[in-house]
KOLSE-930908 format. One record per residue: x, y, z of N, C-alpha, C in turn. Coordinates in steps of 0.02 Angstrom, whole numbers, always signed. Last residue first. Layout:
REM residues N
ATOM     nc1     nc2     nc3    cac1    cac2    cac3     cc1     cc2     cc3
ATOM       X       Y       Z       X       Y       Z       X       Y       Z
...
//
This chain:
REM residues 194
ATOM     nc1     nc2     nc3    cac1    cac2    cac3     cc1     cc2     cc3
ATOM    -407   -6305    -357    -447   -6359    -387    -423   -6373    -457
ATOM    -356   -6207    -272    -312   -6261    -295    -351   -6320    -324
ATOM    -426   -6095    -240    -435   -6154    -197    -394   -6214    -218
ATOM    -390   -6010    -343    -373   -5992    -273    -378   -6053    -228
ATOM    -445   -6081    -452    -373   -6071    -446    -353   -6055    -375
ATOM    -584   -6076    -425    -549   -6141    -431    -474   -6133    -422
ATOM    -602   -5937    -430    -616   -5974    -368    -579   -6041    -369
ATOM    -569   -5917    -566    -529   -5885    -514    -539   -5921    -446
ATOM    -672   -5985    -628    -604   -6009    -639    -557   -5980    -585
ATOM    -779   -5905    -589    -774   -5973    -562    -704   -6002    -572
ATOM    -741   -5788    -662    -753   -5785    -590    -745   -5855    -559
ATOM    -739   -5832    -793    -676   -5813    -762    -682   -5807    -686
ATOM    -876   -5860    -811    -826   -5912    -823    -761   -5895    -788
ATOM    -933   -5734    -791    -946   -5788    -743    -895   -5844    -750
ATOM    -886   -5661    -905    -871   -5641    -837    -877   -5698    -787
ATOM    -885   -5665   -1045    -870   -5726   -1008    -854   -5712    -934
ATOM    -898   -5551   -1127    -957   -5590   -1109    -945   -5654   -1070
ATOM    -749   -5546   -1226    -810   -5512   -1203    -864   -5562   -1183
ATOM    -580   -5580   -1178    -641   -5595   -1217    -702   -5563   -1185
ATOM    -436   -5545   -1149    -495   -5505   -1133    -557   -5519   -1176
ATOM    -334   -5638   -1164    -343   -5586   -1215    -409   -5550   -1210
ATOM    -315   -5715   -1052    -353   -5746   -1108    -368   -5695   -1163
ATOM    -258   -5629    -962    -215   -5681    -991    -248   -5714   -1052
ATOM    -372   -5559    -923    -320   -5524    -959    -275   -5574    -996
ATOM    -437   -5662    -854    -470   -5630    -911    -418   -5595    -955
ATOM    -346   -5685    -750    -362   -5739    -798    -394   -5711    -862
ATOM    -351   -5558    -687    -288   -5585    -713    -301   -5639    -765
ATOM    -485   -5555    -649    -459   -5504    -696    -394   -5528    -727
ATOM    -486   -5661    -558    -528   -5664    -619    -503   -5615    -672
ATOM    -401   -5609    -458    -382   -5671    -494    -422   -5677    -559
ATOM    -476   -5498    -418    -408   -5489    -443    -387   -5550    -484
ATOM    -596   -5561    -376    -597   -5511    -429    -528   -5502    -460
ATOM    -552   -5640    -269    -580   -5672    -328    -578   -5624    -387
ATOM    -511   -5538    -182    -463   -5588    -205    -488   -5621    -269
ATOM    -633   -5473    -160    -580   -5437    -195    -525   -5484    -218
ATOM    -707   -5568     -87    -725   -5554    -157    -670   -5516    -194
ATOM    -624   -5688     +11    -641   -5618      +1    -653   -5603     -73
ATOM    -704   -5843     +22    -645   -5807      -4    -666   -5734     -11
ATOM    -767   -5949    +154    -774   -5896    +105    -707   -5865     +85
ATOM    -690   -6115    +165    -723   -6056    +194    -730   -6003    +140
ATOM    -722   -6273     +81    -684   -6212     +92    -725   -6157    +125
ATOM    -690   -6450     +86    -736   -6393     +81    -698   -6331    +102
ATOM    -605   -6582      -1    -606   -6528     +48    -660   -6476     +33
ATOM    -649   -6755     -22    -631   -6690     -47    -642   -6637      +6
ATOM    -617   -6932     -47    -636   -6875      -5    -613   -6809     -37
ATOM    -671   -7025    -189    -616   -6996    -151    -640   -6937    -109
ATOM    -807   -7141    -174    -774   -7085    -205    -719   -7058    -160
ATOM    -887   -7234    -107    -854   -7254    -169    -822   -7197    -207
ATOM    -976   -7109     -23    -967   -7180     -33    -940   -7194    -103
ATOM    -885   -6957     +12    -942   -6993     -16    -925   -7067     -26
ATOM    -824   -6864    +129    -806   -6930    +102    -869   -6965     +77
ATOM    -762   -6702    +149    -820   -6743    +137    -797   -6808    +105
ATOM    -685   -6596    +273    -682   -6639    +214    -746   -6680    +210
ATOM    -626   -6451    +342    -685   -6494    +337    -680   -6531    +270
ATOM    -502   -6393    +457    -523   -6411    +390    -587   -6451    +395
ATOM    -509   -6336    +585    -449   -6327    +544    -466   -6339    +471
ATOM    -663   -6258    +632    -623   -6319    +619    -564   -6301    +575
ATOM    -740   -6142    +642    -678   -6146    +680    -637   -6209    +670
ATOM    -847   -6155    +554    -860   -6150    +626    -797   -6162    +668
ATOM    -843   -6147    +420    -813   -6206    +449    -818   -6207    +525
ATOM    -960   -6100    +315    -933   -6077    +378    -908   -6140    +414
ATOM    -920   -6122    +143    -952   -6146    +203    -920   -6113    +264
ATOM    -951   -6088     -27    -913   -6071     +34    -954   -6093     +94
ATOM    -937   -6185    -178    -976   -6151    -126    -929   -6135     -67
ATOM    -854   -6261    -251    -859   -6190    -270    -899   -6150    -219
ATOM    -875   -6385    -199    -810   -6354    -188    -808   -6281    -209
ATOM   -1005   -6411    -245    -993   -6403    -173    -926   -6369    -159
ATOM    -978   -6424    -383   -1022   -6371    -358   -1012   -6358    -284
ATOM    -895   -6536    -382    -868   -6472    -406    -912   -6414    -381
ATOM    -987   -6632    -335    -925   -6619    -298    -898   -6550    -317
ATOM   -1080   -6633    -437   -1101   -6610    -371   -1040   -6593    -329
ATOM    -996   -6687    -539   -1028   -6621    -547   -1049   -6592    -479
ATOM    -952   -6814    -492    -905   -6760    -503    -937   -6691    -508
ATOM   -1049   -6897    -362   -1029   -6882    -431    -987   -6819    -436
ATOM   -1092   -6953    -243   -1123   -6890    -264   -1104   -6870    -335
ATOM   -1140   -7106    -161   -1096   -7069    -206   -1131   -7004    -226
ATOM   -1186   -7113     +13   -1201   -7124     -58   -1149   -7085     -99
ATOM   -1163   -7076    +143   -1172   -7147    +129   -1191   -7162     +57
ATOM   -1036   -6969    +181   -1099   -6971    +146   -1109   -7044    +125
ATOM    -951   -6906    +321    -964   -6962    +278   -1033   -6954    +245
ATOM    -842   -6778    +355    -913   -6795    +348    -922   -6851    +298
ATOM    -722   -6736    +465    -733   -6777    +406    -805   -6800    +405
ATOM    -636   -6603    +526    -702   -6635    +528    -711   -6671    +462
ATOM    -482   -6592    +605    -516   -6599    +540    -583   -6632    +554
ATOM    -422   -6479    +731    -453   -6542    +708    -481   -6536    +638
ATOM    -383   -6364    +790    -329   -6411    +773    -356   -6475    +741
ATOM    -497   -6299    +823    -452   -6266    +776    -394   -6310    +754
ATOM    -555   -6381    +922    -584   -6378    +855    -535   -6349    +804
ATOM    -478   -6350   +1033    -480   -6418   +1008    -502   -6419    +935
ATOM    -510   -6213   +1048    -441   -6235   +1037    -437   -6304   +1007
ATOM    -649   -6217   +1072    -622   -6182   +1014    -551   -6205    +997
ATOM    -739   -6359   +1122    -688   -6311   +1138    -656   -6282   +1075
ATOM    -894   -6379   +1029    -839   -6403   +1071    -790   -6346   +1083
ATOM    -997   -6381    +928   -1009   -6362    +998    -956   -6392   +1045
ATOM    -991   -6425    +799    -951   -6366    +817    -957   -6346    +890
ATOM   -1074   -6522    +755   -1010   -6544    +783    -968   -6487    +810
ATOM   -1182   -6448    +705   -1194   -6496    +760   -1128   -6519    +792
ATOM   -1122   -6374    +601   -1149   -6340    +660   -1157   -6388    +718
ATOM   -1094   -6479    +512   -1039   -6438    +539   -1063   -6403    +603
ATOM   -1223   -6524    +484   -1175   -6569    +515   -1118   -6530    +547
ATOM   -1281   -6413    +420   -1310   -6438    +483   -1260   -6482    +520
ATOM   -1196   -6408    +306   -1198   -6352    +353   -1226   -6374    +420
ATOM   -1231   -6529    +245   -1162   -6517    +267   -1161   -6462    +319
ATOM   -1365   -6506    +212   -1346   -6560    +258   -1277   -6551    +287
ATOM   -1349   -6400    +121   -1388   -6391    +183   -1371   -6444    +235
ATOM   -1274   -6465     +21   -1245   -6408     +57   -1283   -6395    +122
ATOM   -1369   -6559     -25   -1306   -6582      +6   -1275   -6526     +48
ATOM   -1464   -6472     -79   -1482   -6517     -25   -1420   -6541     +13
ATOM   -1383   -6414    -179   -1412   -6371    -127   -1432   -6414     -67
ATOM   -1355   -6522    -262   -1300   -6493    -224   -1326   -6446    -168
ATOM   -1491   -6641    -242   -1451   -6592    -277   -1398   -6564    -233
ATOM   -1547   -6807    -249   -1524   -6751    -208   -1482   -6706    -251
ATOM   -1664   -6939    -248   -1626   -6891    -288   -1608   -6832    -243
ATOM   -1658   -7111    -184   -1685   -7043    -193   -1642   -7000    -238
ATOM   -1598   -7230    -154   -1640   -7227    -214   -1667   -7157    -228
ATOM   -1444   -7285    -105   -1493   -7233     -93   -1532   -7223    -158
ATOM   -1396   -7449     -56   -1401   -7397    -106   -1456   -7348     -88
ATOM   -1382   -7567     +14   -1343   -7509     +35   -1343   -7453     -15
ATOM   -1466   -7666     -16   -1401   -7668     -51   -1358   -7609     -31
ATOM   -1581   -7629     +53   -1543   -7688     +75   -1473   -7691     +44
ATOM   -1569   -7446     +49   -1604   -7510     +42   -1558   -7568     +63
ATOM   -1573   -7300    +148   -1533   -7349    +113   -1571   -7415    +108
ATOM   -1640   -7207    +223   -1671   -7227    +160   -1629   -7277    +120
ATOM   -1562   -7177    +333   -1626   -7210    +345   -1658   -7236    +281
ATOM   -1460   -7108    +268   -1445   -7172    +299   -1510   -7211    +311
ATOM   -1528   -6991    +234   -1506   -7036    +181   -1492   -7105    +210
ATOM   -1548   -6939    +363   -1605   -6952    +319   -1587   -7001    +264
ATOM   -1422   -6916    +415   -1459   -6973    +441   -1521   -6988    +399
ATOM   -1283   -6860    +357   -1353   -6858    +335   -1390   -6920    +357
ATOM   -1153   -6869    +397   -1184   -6803    +397   -1257   -6804    +380
ATOM   -1066   -6958    +512   -1113   -6966    +456   -1153   -6902    +454
ATOM    -905   -6899    +559    -978   -6898    +570   -1014   -6915    +506
ATOM    -754   -6886    +647    -791   -6916    +591    -864   -6919    +608
ATOM    -616   -6790    +678    -683   -6805    +703    -724   -6827    +643
ATOM    -448   -6808    +700    -501   -6812    +649    -566   -6832    +684
ATOM    -302   -6718    +747    -362   -6755    +766    -413   -6753    +709
ATOM    -139   -6734    +696    -202   -6698    +681    -260   -6743    +702
ATOM     +32   -6713    +732     -30   -6750    +747     -90   -6705    +731
ATOM    +132   -6629    +695    +146   -6701    +695     +84   -6744    +703
ATOM     +79   -6495    +586     +91   -6525    +651    +103   -6601    +645
ATOM    +221   -6543    +496    +195   -6507    +553    +123   -6486    +539
ATOM    +299   -6699    +446    +257   -6640    +434    +238   -6607    +500
ATOM    +368   -6816    +477    +403   -6763    +440    +363   -6698    +433
ATOM    +293   -6908    +540    +360   -6898    +568    +393   -6838    +536
ATOM    +122   -6892    +576    +175   -6887    +527    +241   -6876    +563
ATOM     -49   -6946    +594     +17   -6932    +621     +68   -6930    +565
ATOM    -218   -6923    +630    -168   -6926    +577    -101   -6907    +609
ATOM    -333   -7016    +722    -280   -6965    +725    -233   -6977    +666
ATOM    -511   -7031    +748    -447   -7056    +722    -397   -6999    +727
ATOM    -595   -6967    +832    -615   -7034    +809    -554   -7069    +780
ATOM    -557   -6870    +971    -536   -6890    +904    -561   -6960    +889
ATOM    -603   -6876   +1104    -635   -6831   +1055    -619   -6855    +984
ATOM    -622   -7040   +1178    -581   -6983   +1156    -619   -6941   +1106
ATOM    -684   -7154   +1219    -721   -7092   +1229    -680   -7030   +1210
ATOM    -667   -7280   +1092    -655   -7253   +1158    -693   -7187   +1165
ATOM    -659   -7431    +998    -692   -7367   +1011    -678   -7345   +1082
ATOM    -497   -7503    +969    -568   -7506    +986    -595   -7436    +998
ATOM    -370   -7479    +911    -396   -7548    +918    -470   -7552    +931
ATOM    -294   -7383    +796    -341   -7378    +852    -377   -7445    +855
ATOM    -149   -7311    +724    -189   -7370    +739    -233   -7357    +800
ATOM    -156   -7160    +635    -130   -7195    +694    -177   -7253    +709
ATOM    -137   -7142    +465    -186   -7148    +519    -155   -7189    +575
ATOM     -11   -7028    +406     -43   -7094    +408     -92   -7094    +466
ATOM     +54   -6898    +301     +16   -6920    +360      -9   -6992    +351
ATOM    +142   -6821    +219    +150   -6893    +229    +116   -6918    +292
ATOM    +102   -6701     +86    +121   -6721    +154    +125   -6797    +159
ATOM     +51   -6632     -24    +120   -6657     -25    +146   -6675     +43
ATOM     -82   -6596     -30     -36   -6551      +6     +37   -6574      +5
ATOM    -149   -6694    -106    -162   -6623    -117    -108   -6579     -88
ATOM    -100   -6814     -51     -93   -6800    -123    -100   -6726    -137
ATOM    -141   -6800     +82     -70   -6804     +66     -57   -6788      -7
ATOM    -281   -6803     +64    -249   -6743     +91    -174   -6742     +76
ATOM    -299   -6934     +16    -321   -6876     -24    -285   -6812      -1
ATOM    -245   -7010    +125    -219   -7017     +56    -236   -6956     +14
ATOM    -326   -6969    +232    -253   -6960    +235    -223   -6962    +165
ATOM    -453   -7012    +185    -439   -6941    +198    -364   -6928    +196
ATOM    -434   -7150    +186    -448   -7117    +122    -435   -7041    +128
ATOM    -420   -7167    +324    -364   -7184    +280    -373   -7150    +212
ATOM    -547   -7130    +364    -490   -7091    +388    -429   -7105    +344
ATOM    -625   -7230    +306    -632   -7161    +281    -574   -7117    +305
ATOM    -578   -7342    +382    -573   -7341    +309    -577   -7270    +282
ATOM    -609   -7306    +514    -540   -7318    +495    -530   -7314    +420
ATOM    -749   -7300    +506    -711   -7240    +524    -638   -7248    +503
ATOM    -778   -7434    +483    -789   -7386    +429    -751   -7321    +443
ATOM    -753   -7489    +608    -710   -7507    +551    -717   -7458    +494
ATOM    -859   -7429    +682    -789   -7417    +700    -742   -7432    +642
ATOM    -985   -7453    +567    -962   -7414    +624    -888   -7400    +630
ATOM    -957   -7573    +435    -996   -7545    +490    -954   -7505    +540
ATOM    -943   -7543    +260    -923   -7579    +320    -956   -7543    +378
ATOM    -988   -7557     +89   -1002   -7529    +155    -974   -7574    +210
ATOM    -858   -7553     -34    -917   -7584      -4    -927   -7553     +65
ATOM    -758   -7471     -71    -792   -7507    -125    -854   -7543    -100
ATOM    -699   -7313     -22    -733   -7375      -2    -767   -7407     -62
ATOM    -540   -7241     -32    -605   -7245     -62    -636   -7313     -43
//
Protein backbone atom coordinates (compact mmCIF):
# COMPACT_ATOMS: atom_id res chain seq x y z
CA UNK A 1 0.00 0.00 0.00
CA UNK A 2 1.38 3.44 -0.95
CA UNK A 3 1.34 6.19 1.67
CA UNK A 4 2.69 8.85 -0.69
CA UNK A 5 2.97 9.24 -4.43
CA UNK A 6 6.22 8.22 -6.09
CA UNK A 7 7.00 8.63 -9.75
CA UNK A 8 6.96 6.28 -12.74
CA UNK A 9 9.36 3.37 -12.58
CA UNK A 10 9.66 3.46 -8.77
CA UNK A 11 5.89 3.57 -8.38
CA UNK A 12 5.58 0.42 -10.49
CA UNK A 13 7.85 -1.37 -8.01
CA UNK A 14 5.78 -0.18 -5.05
CA UNK A 15 2.43 -1.27 -6.52
CA UNK A 16 3.90 -4.60 -7.71
CA UNK A 17 5.08 -5.32 -4.17
CA UNK A 18 1.62 -4.42 -2.80
CA UNK A 19 0.08 -6.77 -5.40
CA UNK A 20 2.38 -9.62 -4.37
CA UNK A 21 1.48 -9.13 -0.70
CA UNK A 22 -2.30 -8.97 -1.34
CA UNK A 23 -2.24 -11.93 -3.75
CA UNK A 24 -0.10 -14.04 -1.40
CA UNK A 25 -2.47 -13.33 1.48
CA UNK A 26 -5.51 -14.28 -0.60
CA UNK A 27 -4.04 -17.42 -2.20
CA UNK A 28 -1.55 -18.62 0.42
CA UNK A 29 1.37 -18.28 -1.99
CA UNK A 30 4.90 -16.89 -1.58
CA UNK A 31 5.59 -14.69 -4.59
CA UNK A 32 8.05 -11.81 -4.43
CA UNK A 33 8.81 -9.11 -6.96
CA UNK A 34 11.92 -9.82 -9.00
CA UNK A 35 14.38 -6.94 -8.79
CA UNK A 36 14.43 -4.62 -11.79
CA UNK A 37 17.08 -1.91 -11.94
CA UNK A 38 15.77 0.24 -14.78
CA UNK A 39 13.01 0.58 -17.32
CA UNK A 40 13.39 -1.66 -20.36
CA UNK A 41 11.34 -2.63 -23.37
CA UNK A 42 10.20 -5.99 -21.94
CA UNK A 43 6.46 -6.68 -21.94
CA UNK A 44 6.45 -7.27 -18.19
CA UNK A 45 6.73 -4.13 -16.10
CA UNK A 46 7.52 -6.40 -13.15
CA UNK A 47 7.74 -10.15 -12.59
CA UNK A 48 6.49 -12.11 -9.58
CA UNK A 49 8.70 -15.11 -8.77
CA UNK A 50 8.38 -17.99 -6.32
CA UNK A 51 10.60 -20.91 -5.42
CA UNK A 52 7.64 -22.92 -4.08
CA UNK A 53 4.58 -22.00 -6.16
CA UNK A 54 3.50 -22.79 -9.70
CA UNK A 55 3.95 -21.11 -11.99
CA UNK A 56 7.41 -20.04 -10.83
CA UNK A 57 7.13 -16.74 -12.70
CA UNK A 58 4.17 -14.44 -13.42
CA UNK A 59 4.52 -11.37 -15.64
CA UNK A 60 2.80 -8.22 -14.36
CA UNK A 61 1.72 -5.48 -16.77
CA UNK A 62 1.08 -2.22 -14.88
CA UNK A 63 -1.03 0.64 -16.18
CA UNK A 64 -2.53 3.85 -14.84
CA UNK A 65 -6.11 3.21 -15.76
CA UNK A 66 -7.50 6.71 -15.64
CA UNK A 67 -5.62 9.53 -17.32
CA UNK A 68 -8.56 11.90 -16.65
CA UNK A 69 -8.06 11.57 -12.90
CA UNK A 70 -4.29 11.93 -13.25
CA UNK A 71 -4.83 15.19 -15.14
CA UNK A 72 -7.05 16.49 -12.32
CA UNK A 73 -4.66 15.80 -9.45
CA UNK A 74 -3.82 18.95 -7.54
CA UNK A 75 -0.40 19.98 -6.16
CA UNK A 76 -0.86 17.73 -3.12
CA UNK A 77 -1.62 14.76 -5.35
CA UNK A 78 -5.29 14.69 -4.40
CA UNK A 79 -8.27 14.22 -6.70
CA UNK A 80 -10.98 16.78 -5.93
CA UNK A 81 -13.72 15.32 -8.14
CA UNK A 82 -16.42 12.79 -7.36
CA UNK A 83 -16.60 9.35 -8.98
CA UNK A 84 -18.98 6.48 -8.56
CA UNK A 85 -18.45 2.77 -9.03
CA UNK A 86 -20.05 2.94 -12.51
CA UNK A 87 -17.47 5.57 -13.56
CA UNK A 88 -14.69 3.42 -12.13
CA UNK A 89 -16.02 0.31 -13.90
CA UNK A 90 -16.10 2.15 -17.24
CA UNK A 91 -12.50 3.29 -16.77
CA UNK A 92 -11.40 -0.20 -15.78
CA UNK A 93 -13.08 -1.72 -18.83
CA UNK A 94 -11.38 0.81 -21.15
CA UNK A 95 -8.00 0.10 -19.55
CA UNK A 96 -8.39 -3.68 -19.92
CA UNK A 97 -9.38 -3.29 -23.58
CA UNK A 98 -6.44 -0.97 -24.30
CA UNK A 99 -3.90 -3.41 -22.81
CA UNK A 100 -5.50 -6.51 -24.35
CA UNK A 101 -4.03 -6.00 -27.81
CA UNK A 102 -1.16 -8.42 -27.32
CA UNK A 103 -0.39 -12.07 -27.96
CA UNK A 104 -3.02 -14.36 -26.44
CA UNK A 105 -0.45 -16.72 -24.94
CA UNK A 106 1.48 -13.90 -23.28
CA UNK A 107 -1.71 -12.37 -21.93
CA UNK A 108 -3.03 -15.64 -20.50
CA UNK A 109 0.05 -15.92 -18.28
CA UNK A 110 0.08 -12.27 -17.15
CA UNK A 111 -1.55 -10.24 -14.43
CA UNK A 112 -2.80 -6.80 -15.43
CA UNK A 113 -2.44 -4.38 -12.51
CA UNK A 114 -4.41 -1.15 -12.87
CA UNK A 115 -3.29 1.78 -10.75
CA UNK A 116 -5.83 4.34 -9.59
CA UNK A 117 -4.18 7.59 -8.48
CA UNK A 118 -6.85 8.17 -5.83
CA UNK A 119 -8.38 6.16 -3.00
CA UNK A 120 -11.78 4.62 -3.71
CA UNK A 121 -12.95 3.36 -0.31
CA UNK A 122 -14.40 0.09 0.90
CA UNK A 123 -17.92 0.55 -0.51
CA UNK A 124 -16.73 1.22 -4.07
CA UNK A 125 -14.25 -1.66 -3.79
CA UNK A 126 -17.03 -4.05 -2.75
CA UNK A 127 -19.26 -2.85 -5.59
CA UNK A 128 -16.47 -3.35 -8.14
CA UNK A 129 -15.73 -6.83 -6.82
CA UNK A 130 -19.39 -7.78 -7.20
CA UNK A 131 -19.34 -6.65 -10.82
CA UNK A 132 -18.13 -8.92 -13.60
CA UNK A 133 -15.50 -7.79 -16.08
CA UNK A 134 -14.34 -9.25 -19.36
CA UNK A 135 -10.68 -9.84 -18.50
CA UNK A 136 -9.90 -10.10 -22.24
CA UNK A 137 -7.76 -13.19 -21.71
CA UNK A 138 -5.55 -11.93 -18.86
CA UNK A 139 -4.74 -14.49 -16.17
CA UNK A 140 -5.96 -12.00 -13.55
CA UNK A 141 -6.78 -8.31 -13.29
CA UNK A 142 -6.09 -6.41 -10.07
CA UNK A 143 -6.70 -2.80 -9.07
CA UNK A 144 -4.34 -0.78 -6.87
CA UNK A 145 -5.97 2.39 -5.50
CA UNK A 146 -3.74 5.02 -3.90
CA UNK A 147 -3.24 4.34 -0.16
CA UNK A 148 -5.34 1.15 -0.30
CA UNK A 149 -4.60 -2.55 -0.64
CA UNK A 150 -4.84 -3.95 -4.19
CA UNK A 151 -7.87 -6.10 -4.96
CA UNK A 152 -8.85 -8.58 -7.65
CA UNK A 153 -11.52 -8.13 -10.32
CA UNK A 154 -13.50 -11.10 -11.56
CA UNK A 155 -14.89 -12.50 -14.82
CA UNK A 156 -18.59 -13.36 -15.08
CA UNK A 157 -19.93 -16.23 -12.97
CA UNK A 158 -22.50 -18.53 -14.57
CA UNK A 159 -25.90 -17.59 -13.16
CA UNK A 160 -26.71 -21.21 -12.34
CA UNK A 161 -23.68 -21.32 -10.01
CA UNK A 162 -24.90 -18.19 -8.23
CA UNK A 163 -28.45 -19.58 -8.02
CA UNK A 164 -27.27 -22.85 -6.45
CA UNK A 165 -25.06 -21.04 -3.93
CA UNK A 166 -27.82 -18.52 -3.10
CA UNK A 167 -30.33 -21.32 -2.59
CA UNK A 168 -27.90 -23.11 -0.29
CA UNK A 169 -27.34 -19.94 1.77
CA UNK A 170 -31.08 -19.24 1.88
CA UNK A 171 -31.80 -22.79 3.01
CA UNK A 172 -29.04 -22.58 5.65
CA UNK A 173 -30.63 -19.36 6.99
CA UNK A 174 -34.00 -21.16 7.53
CA UNK A 175 -35.55 -19.83 4.30
CA UNK A 176 -36.49 -16.25 5.25
CA UNK A 177 -38.98 -14.53 2.98
CA UNK A 178 -38.11 -11.44 0.91
CA UNK A 179 -34.29 -11.47 1.04
CA UNK A 180 -33.59 -12.80 -2.47
CA UNK A 181 -31.12 -10.08 -3.42
CA UNK A 182 -29.23 -10.39 -0.13
CA UNK A 183 -28.63 -14.11 -0.73
CA UNK A 184 -27.76 -13.53 -4.41
CA UNK A 185 -24.99 -11.07 -3.49
CA UNK A 186 -23.85 -13.23 -0.58
CA UNK A 187 -23.54 -16.14 -3.04
CA UNK A 188 -21.41 -14.01 -5.40
CA UNK A 189 -19.19 -13.00 -2.48
CA UNK A 190 -18.81 -16.62 -1.38
CA UNK A 191 -17.99 -17.91 -4.87
CA UNK A 192 -15.38 -15.17 -5.30
CA UNK A 193 -13.90 -15.71 -1.84
CA UNK A 194 -14.74 -12.21 -0.61
